[in-house]
Structures are given as C-alpha cells and as structure tokens.
C-alpha positions in Angstrom: 9.9 -101.3 -17.5 12.6 -100.3 -15.1 13.6 -97.7 -17.7 10.3 -96.4 -18.5 9.8 -96.0 -14.3 13.0 -94.0 -13.7 12.5 -92.0 -16.9 8.8 -91.0 -16.4 9.8 -90.1 -12.3 12.6 -88.1 -14.0 10.3 -86.3 -16.5 7.7 -85.4 -13.5 10.9 -84.0 -11.2 12.2 -82.2 -13.7 8.4 -80.5 -14.5 8.5 -79.9 -10.9 11.7 -78.2 -10.7 10.7 -76.3 -13.9 7.2 -75.1 -12.1 9.1 -74.4 -8.9 11.4 -72.3 -10.7 8.4 -70.8 -12.6 6.6 -69.8 -9.7 9.7 -68.3 -8.0 10.7 -66.3 -10.7 9.4 -62.8 -10.3 6.6 -61.7 -12.7 7.4 -58.9 -15.1 6.3 -55.6 -13.5 3.0 -54.1 -15.3 3.0 -50.8 -16.3 0.2 -48.5 -14.9 -0.7 -45.7 -17.1 -1.1 -42.5 -15.9 -4.5 -41.5 -14.9 -5.2 -39.5 -17.9 -4.0 -42.0 -20.0 -6.5 -44.8 -18.5 -9.1 -46.0 -21.1 -6.9 -45.2 -24.0 -7.1 -48.0 -26.6 -5.1 -49.1 -29.7 -8.0 -47.8 -31.8 -6.1 -45.6 -34.2 -6.3 -42.7 -32.2 -3.4 -40.1 -32.3 -0.5 -41.8 -30.2 1.3 -38.7 -29.6 -1.9 -36.9 -27.7 -0.8 -35.8 -24.1 -2.2 -33.4 -21.8 -0.9 -29.7 -22.6 2.0 -28.6 -20.1 0.5 -25.8 -17.5 0.8 -22.2 -17.4 3.2 -21.5 -14.6 4.5 -18.4 -15.6 3.4 -14.8 -16.7 3.7 -13.6 -20.4 5.2 -10.3 -20.4 2.8 -7.6 -21.0 4.5 -6.8 -24.1 4.3 -10.1 -25.7 0.8 -10.7 -25.1 -1.0 -10.5 -28.5 -4.0 -8.8 -27.6 -5.1 -8.0 -31.1 -5.0 -11.3 -32.4 -8.6 -11.6 -30.0 -11.7 -11.0 -32.0 -15.2 -9.8 -30.6 -18.7 -9.3 -32.3 -19.2 -5.6 -34.0 -19.7 -3.0 -31.1 -17.7 -4.9 -28.6 -14.1 -4.1 -27.3 -11.4 -6.2 -25.7 -8.3 -5.2 -24.1 -5.7 -5.9 -21.5 -7.2 -5.2 -17.8 -4.4 -7.2 -15.8 -1.1 -9.3 -16.2 1.3 -10.6 -13.7 -0.5 -13.5 -12.7 1.2 -16.7 -12.9 -1.2 -19.4 -13.7 -4.1 -17.2 -12.6 -7.5 -19.1 -13.1 -10.9 -18.9 -11.2 -12.5 -15.1 -10.5 -14.7 -13.5 -8.0 -15.3 -9.5 -7.5 -16.3 -8.1 -4.0 -18.6 -5.5 -4.0 -15.9 -2.9 -3.5 -14.6 -4.0 -7.1 -11.7 -6.2 -5.8 -10.9 -9.0 -8.1 -9.4 -12.3 -6.5 -8.0 -14.6 -8.7 -7.1 -18.7 -7.6 -4.6 -20.6 -9.2 -4.0 -24.7 -9.9 -0.2 -25.1 -10.2 1.2 -22.0 -8.5 -0.3 -22.1 -5.4 -0.8 -18.5 -5.2 -4.2 -16.2 -4.6 -4.2 -13.0 -6.4 -6.1 -9.4 -5.7 -6.6 -7.2 -8.3 -7.1 -3.6 -7.0 -8.3 -0.8 -9.2 -7.1 2.9 -8.0 -7.5 5.9 -9.7 -8.0 3.7 -13.2 -5.3 2.0 -12.7 -4.6 -1.7 -11.7 -2.3 -3.2 -9.3 -1.7 -7.0 -9.2 -1.2 -8.0 -5.4 -0.2 -11.8 -4.3 -2.2 -12.6 -1.3 -1.4 -16.0 -0.6 1.5 -18.4 -1.3 2.6 -21.8 -1.1 -1.3 -23.4 -1.0 -2.1 -26.6 -2.4 -4.3 -26.3 -5.8 -5.8 -22.8 -4.4 -8.3 -22.9 -7.7 -11.8 -22.0 -6.4 -12.6 -18.1 -4.7 -15.6 -17.0 -3.4 -16.4 -13.9 -1.8 -19.0 -13.6 1.2 -19.5 -10.5 3.6 -16.1 -9.3 3.9 -14.4 -12.9 3.7 -12.7 -14.5 0.8 -13.2 -18.4 0.5 -10.3 -20.5 -0.9 -11.4 -24.5 -2.3 -7.7 -26.3 -1.8 -7.4 -29.9 -2.9 -8.6 -31.1 0.3 -10.1 -28.0 2.3 -11.9 -24.8 2.3 -10.3 -22.0 3.9 -11.5 -18.3 4.7 -9.8 -15.2 5.0 -11.7 -12.7 6.9 -11.8 -8.7 6.5 -9.3 -9.9 3.5 -10.0 -6.2 2.1 -8.5 -4.4 4.3 -5.6 -6.2 4.9 -4.0 -6.8 1.6 -0.6 -5.9 2.4 -0.5 -8.2 5.7 -3.2 -11.0 5.0 -4.3 -12.5 8.2 -3.6 -16.3 8.1 -6.7 -18.1 7.0 -9.3 -20.1 8.9 -9.8 -23.5 7.9 -13.7 -23.7 7.7 -13.8 -27.6 6.0 -10.6 -30.1 5.8 -12.2 -33.6 5.2 -12.2 -33.4 1.3 -10.2 -36.2 -0.8 -6.8 -36.0 -1.6 -6.9 -37.2 -5.1 -4.6 -35.2 -7.6 -6.5 -36.0 -10.6 -9.5 -33.6 -11.1 -9.0 -32.5 -7.5 -8.6 -28.9 -8.2 -12.2 -27.0 -7.1 -14.7 -24.3 -8.8 -16.8 -22.8 -6.2 -19.6 -20.4 -6.0 -22.2 -19.1 -3.5 -26.1 -19.7 -3.5 -27.9 -17.0 -3.9 -29.2 -16.8 -0.3 -25.0 -16.9 1.0 -25.6 -20.0 2.8 -24.0 -22.2 0.9 -20.4 -22.9 -1.0 -21.1 -25.5 -3.8 -18.3 -27.0 -5.7 -17.4 -30.5 -7.2 -15.6 -33.3 -6.6 -14.1 -34.7 -9.7 -13.5 -38.3 -10.8 -10.2 -39.3 -9.5 -9.3 -40.7 -13.0 -10.5 -40.6 -16.9 -12.7 -43.6 -16.9 -13.6 -45.5 -13.8 -16.2 -46.6 -11.3 -15.7 -43.9 -8.8 -16.1 -43.7 -4.9 -19.2 -42.6 -3.6 -17.1 -39.6 -3.0 -16.4 -38.7 -6.4 -18.1 -37.5 -9.5 -20.4 -35.5 -7.9 -21.6 -31.6 -7.0 -21.5 -30.8 -3.4 -22.4 -27.9 -0.9 -21.1 -27.1 2.2 -23.5 -25.5 4.9 -21.8 -22.7 6.2 -23.7 -22.7 9.5 -23.7 -26.3 10.4 -20.5 -27.1 8.0 -22.2 -30.2 6.5 -21.3 -31.6 3.4 -24.5 -32.4 1.5 -24.2 -34.3 -2.2 -26.8 -32.7 -4.4 -25.8 -34.3 -7.9 -24.0 -37.3 -9.2 -22.8 -39.0 -12.4 -20.8 -35.8 -12.9 -17.2 -36.3 -14.3 -15.6 -33.0 -13.7 -17.1 -29.5 -13.6 -15.2 -26.6 -13.3 -17.8 -24.0 -13.9 -21.2 -23.2 -12.6 -23.4 -20.5 -11.9 -27.0 -19.8 -10.4 -29.6 -18.3 -12.6 -31.2 -15.4 -12.0 -35.0 -15.5 -11.2 -34.8 -19.6 -11.0 -32.2 -19.8 -8.6 -31.2 -23.3 -10.5 -27.7 -24.1 -10.5 -26.0 -24.1 -14.1 -22.5 -26.0 -14.5 -20.1 -27.2 -17.0 -19.1 -30.9 -17.5 -15.8 -32.3 -19.2 -16.6 -35.6 -20.9 -14.1 -38.7 -20.6 -11.2 -39.2 -22.7 -10.3 -41.8 -25.5 -13.6 -42.8 -26.8 -12.5 -41.1 -30.0 -11.3 -37.6 -31.1 -15.1 -36.5 -31.6 -17.0 -38.1 -28.7 -17.7 -37.6 -26.2 -19.3 -34.1 -26.0 -18.6 -31.5 -23.0 -21.8 -30.6 -21.8 -24.0 -27.8 -20.4 -26.1 -29.2 -17.2 -28.9 -27.8 -14.9 -30.1 -29.1 -11.6 -33.9 -28.7 -11.8 -34.3 -30.8 -8.5 -32.2 -29.5 -5.5 -31.1 -32.9 -4.8 -30.9 -36.5 -6.4 -30.0 -35.8 -10.1 -27.5 -38.3 -11.6 -26.0 -37.4 -15.0 -24.6 -40.5 -15.9 -21.0 -40.9 -15.3 -19.2 -43.7 -15.9 -21.8 -45.3 -17.6 -23.0 -42.7 -19.7 -22.1 -39.5 -21.5 -23.5 -36.4 -23.0 -27.0 -38.1 -22.3 -26.9 -40.4 -25.1 -23.6 -42.2 -25.2 -23.0 -45.4 -23.3 -19.6 -45.7 -22.1 -17.7 -48.7 -24.8 -15.9 -50.1 -21.5 -18.3 -49.5 -18.3 -21.7 -48.9 -19.6 -22.5 -52.8 -20.9 -26.3 -53.8 -19.8 -26.9 -49.8 -19.1 -28.9 -47.4 -20.7 -28.7 -43.4 -21.1 -32.3 -43.6 -20.1 -31.5 -44.4 -16.4 -30.1 -40.7 -16.1 -30.5 -37.2 -16.4 -29.7 -35.4 -19.5 -27.8 -32.3 -19.9 -29.2 -29.1 -21.4 -27.0 -28.7 -24.4 -24.0 -30.4 -25.9 -20.6 -28.0 -26.3 -18.5 -30.2 -28.7 -15.9 -32.6 -27.8 -13.0 -32.0 -25.8 -13.4 -28.4 -25.6 -12.6 -28.3 -21.8 -15.8 -26.1 -20.8 -14.6 -24.4 -17.9 -15.6 -21.1 -16.3 -19.2 -20.2 -17.0 -21.6 -17.2 -15.8 -25.3 -16.0 -16.7 -24.9 -12.4 -18.0 -27.0 -10.2 -15.8 -25.3 -6.9 -16.4 -26.6 -3.7 -18.2 -23.7 -2.9 -20.5 -24.1 -5.5 -23.4 -27.2 -5.1 -25.8 -30.7 -6.3 -24.5 -30.2 -9.7 -26.5 -27.4 -11.0 -24.4 -29.3 -10.7 -21.2 -29.6 -14.0 -19.2 -27.4 -15.3 -21.9 -24.6 -18.1 -20.6 -20.7 -17.3 -21.0 -18.3 -20.1 -21.1 -14.7 -20.3 -21.2 -13.2 -23.2 -23.4 -9.6 -23.8 -22.1 -9.0 -25.9 -25.5 -8.5 -29.5 -26.3 -5.2 -31.5 -25.8 -6.5 -34.8 -27.2 -7.6 -33.6 -30.4 -5.5 -34.0 -33.6 -7.2 -30.7 -34.8 -7.2 -28.5 -31.9 -10.4 -27.7 -31.0 -12.1 -25.0 -28.2 -9.9 -22.1 -27.3 -12.5 -19.9 -27.1 -15.4 -17.9 -25.1 -18.8 -19.0 -26.1 -22.4 -17.6 -25.8 -25.0 -19.7 -25.2 -28.7 -18.5 -25.9 -32.0 -19.4 -23.8 -35.4 -19.3 -25.4 -38.4 -18.2 -23.3 -38.9 -21.6 -22.0 -35.3 -21.6 -20.6 -33.8 -24.4 -23.1 -30.5 -23.5 -24.9 -31.1 -22.8 -28.7 -28.3 -21.4 -29.9 -24.3 -22.0 -29.6 -22.1 -19.1 -30.8 -18.1 -18.0 -30.4 -18.3 -14.9 -28.6 -14.3 -14.2 -28.3 -12.2 -16.1 -30.2 -8.2 -15.7 -31.6 -6.1 -17.9 -29.0 -6.0 -20.6 -31.7 -4.4 -20.1 -34.7 -6.4 -22.5 -37.2 -3.7 -22.2 -39.9 -0.8 -24.1 -37.9 -2.7 -25.7 -35.0 -1.2 -23.5 -32.4 -2.6 -21.9 -29.3 -0.8 -18.9 -27.5 -3.5 -18.9 -24.4 -6.2 -20.7 -22.6 -9.2 -18.8 -21.2 -10.1 -20.4 -18.1 -13.2 -18.1 -16.2 -15.3 -15.5 -17.1 -16.9 -12.8 -14.6 -18.9 -10.3 -15.4 -18.4 -7.1 -13.3 -20.5 -4.4 -11.7 -20.2 -2.0 -14.5 -21.4 -4.6 -17.0 -18.4 -5.7 -18.5 -16.8 -9.2 -18.8 -13.4 -10.4 -17.8 -12.0 -13.5 -18.9 -8.7 -15.1 -17.4 -6.2 -16.8 -19.3 -3.7 -19.2 -17.4 -1.2 -19.4 -20.2 -0.4 -15.8 -20.3 -1.3 -15.3 -16.4 -3.4 -12.2 -17.4 -7.2 -11.3 -17.5 -8.6 -9.4 -20.5 -12.0 -7.1 -20.4 -14.5 -7.1 -23.0 -17.0 -4.2 -23.1 -19.8 -2.8 -25.3 -19.5 1.0 -26.7 -23.4 1.9 -26.5 
C-alpha cells in the first residue's frame, strides 16, 4: 500500500509537471493566409492559382500588338495613347482632355490632343491608390485609398498642377479591395464610389461592401447600397438616371462559380445585393450562407461569367456607332486569375430590351487573350465614350489606351 501511494503521488506529480510543461510550451504559430486566399479549400481546385502580378510599367509602342485586337465588321481599333504605367480609370473633360488614374504607380495622367497629336503628361505622383477620377466644372476629383482630393483649374495648370484640396479623408484604409472607381451623379451634386470588402469572403464591417455617395455641398457620406463585394465600374443611365454597376464575385467556390454580375439601383437607397451570404442572386455562400436564403436580397440584372473581373462600364450614348448600339452597356473584363483556363480579357456588349432588361451579352473587343496557349498580353480596365462618339479602352498591363471607332 505504501508503494502504491508513493507511486500514485509520483504519477500525479509527473502529470502535473507534464501539464505545466505543456502549458508553458509556446503554441505553434498558425499561418494566416493572405486575404485573397481566405475561403480557399482543398476541394480539387488548381493549387497553383494566385493573383497575376500587376502591370506597373508601360510597354514600348512598337511592342504593343494592336493587330491582335478584333472588333465587329465596320469598326476599327487603334492605339490612341501609350506610356502610362498602370493606366486604369478614365474621365473626359468637356475640352477633350482625358484624365487617367492608376492603382499601383501612384500617378495620375492627362492625355491632351493638339493638332491631331496626343501628349501624355503626368500631373500627379506619389498618391496612394489614385484609381478613381471624375471631372466637374473645371476640377479633377481623384479617389485615393482613404480620401477624395480635388485639383482645381487643372486644365490651365497641367504643366504646374496646384496642390490638391482634400475633400473627404475619413474612408477606410484597408488595402484589399480598397481602390475606388468613381462617377458623378447627373446633377453633379454627388460623387458615387464603392467601398469594397476587406477580404475575399468574410462578414464585413458595416462600413464596407457597399456603394456610397459623397454630397459635395454638405460633405456627408451616404450609403446607397450594401451587400456589394467590390464594384470597380459604374455609370448612370441616360433618361432613367439609375445607377448601374459591375460587381466582382467571391473566389474559391469553384472555377465556374460564382458569376460576376451587372447590377442596377432601382431604389435610391436601401438595396442589399447579398454579400457575403448570397452571390449572383441565387448561390448561397457555402461558408457563410448556412440558414440564409437568396430570396432575402436584391437580384442582379445579369450574370457576366465566373471570375471574368468585370470592371469599368459605360452606357453608349454617342452618335458614331450604328443605331442598334445606342443605349448599350460596354464592360471591360480585366480577366481571370483563378481559373485554370482563363476567361475575360475582353470588352463585352450588353443589349437591353424595350423594358430596360438585359437580353444579350456578346464580345465586342477581343484579342488580349490567346486561347491557343492560355496567355494574355494585356488587360482591359475601363471604357470611356468620347464626345465624338468613339470609345476608349484602357489597358493597365501595357499602360496604353486604345480607340474604337466606326466608319460610316
């Protein structure tokens, strides 16, 4: 009995010491995946898929293979301007000057046309994610990651731009999906832009995954739509003054789901498009959607394809293209990174019917992606309809802008 008691005490003491040693041993660090990989599961998806490196240099003019780009019969596409590293979102001033924002280089460019020749000028450097640009009454507004700034009388000072005026500086500072696309309301009273989700798939803070507008008179930020994962393109429809926008679906459900979408604000406030619980209007999220229904949320107008990265979009209200193109929507698809067989890398055309519903989606500009080897040499980002009725397409991989025109 004596030995049993001693052994029991020794065993208990050993267990206690072992427990203390275990408690004191540092826990193995848990690797936190980058935000783009969050939600990724070992379900057979290609493990080598990862975001493409950004285009941060400009391709020499002689190396840009414009001849590979294809447009419908009667149309022509040509190189319009080059030498803009990472050139992305565009806006045109009434005078014809085209301003171009960037995501990675921190620059803002101005393309000026004189005597039929175009000159690219860098009017701002060292900004933080100055992707969104908008022009109102002589002033250029630029959306950085966490603030909106303004350059007054910019066209009179392209060679010596003034210091920017800070318009609003209380936006979130999250880098993932933090860059902004920006547009102006028809009455010029508001700037509309998105605040994207700070990760691939999470329950976002109430400040994120939304479309907002900034009142330029009161400086009040208003939320007009929620449940929007990340929109990098929007435009107001002439006649209805309704805002339409693209939205990028989440990653890692599968290579074929969910679709990017084309959405419409039919109510000025209060619409919820489902993120993170529902995607593409009818796909309950496998991670966060349990117990939820897509019937709770507003539906998109059209599915655009899985992971095509639908970015800049504009309604065509020009006079140059044939009549059947009037009122169409053109969307720049930046192209997929998370599909083994790449998709996107084109500009598509969306046709609306008499009831203002999308009825057809078709390629309009193709050729950036070579299907024979699954390689792309460029990535379209934004479209901009010029005053003369032609259309520009920016490409941040080559740092250039192409012009599509129609020969009557």
